[in-house]
C-alpha angles and dihedrals in degrees: 000000000000139000091282096049117031128190114268094254091053093047088058090047087051092048090055096056092080130135092028116094098194126047144162123220110208115209088016097173104188093001089242093143096049090048094048093047093051094045093049091049094243089128136014096214139017143184120215112201124194131170097191118080096221098052090041090057089045090050090050093050091047094052092046094048091051092051091239104122090114090060106032124053112200111207132183116221147096120291114304093352089097089065135084115222110267093012100123136023094217138034126200123197114177138169098025132108119271095247092049091051091047090050090050093053090045094050094047098041092128091062092057093076107115092016111127103182138030119196109193130182111188117190093206137006096028088171090069090060093047088049090054094045092047092050095046106053100268124129122210105233098176144355138194131195123195142170117229126167093350093306124106116220133190125207120198122198114195136175132198113263147085126286145140112313115251120252118232089256091052090051088051102043101020122256094246095035097054092051097047104036118188132182094273090053093052090045093052093050097041087057091047089053090054091049092049092050090052089051093048090050090052092047093050087065097044127101113269113263139147091250093050093047089048090050094046092051090051090049093051094048092051091047089053092048092053093048092050096048092044089048093052089052094050093047091053091051094051 
C-alpha cells in the first residue's frame, strides 16, 4: 500500500469523504490517506494527526516526499486535540477498535463543532461506534463491509442531523448492511456464529454462577439475532 494505491478498506474510507473539501485523518500512520485524497482531488486540504512519534515522523516524511506540505499539515497529538474547532468539514478515523474510536470522539466533542461528516472504520466492535453516533446527533448515511487479507472490515459514514433512532439490531449489524447483505457480511456473521457456539460450549461446562448465566443468555440472544437476520436475507434471495 502507498499513497497512490490504498488498501481496499482505505479506498472506501476515501470514497465516503465527499462532498467535504477539508478533512482530518486521526491516527494517520504514514499519511497515505490524506496524500491520496489530495492527489485525487477529493479534498483541497487535510490534517494528518498521529500520537505516536514513529508514525508521526513517517507521516511528515511522506508528505514532504510527495511535495504536499502546502496542502497537508501533519500534527502530533492525541485524538482530536490536533484540531482547531471548525477547521475541517470531515474527520476520518480508521484501523482502531470501536470503543477507542468512540472514546476519541467523546473526548474531543468540542472539536466536532463545524464538522459535517464522520467516516469511521472500526476493526472490532462497530456496534459501539454506531451507539455513540446514534446517541450524539449523528445519522448513519451509508455503510460498507468488505473482506481483505482474511479480515472483514466495516466502514461507517455519518452526517450531523436528526433521524430515526437505531434499534439494538441495527446498532449490532448496521442499518444499511443488514438490508443489503453481501458476501463479506455473511462471512463476518458466520464466523461470529462459530465463535458464539464455542463460547456456549465452554459455558455449558462451567460452574453455575450469576455471571455465567448472564453471559450465556447474552450469547443465546446474539445467536438468535444472527440467525434471524441471515434467515431474512436468505428468504429474500430465494
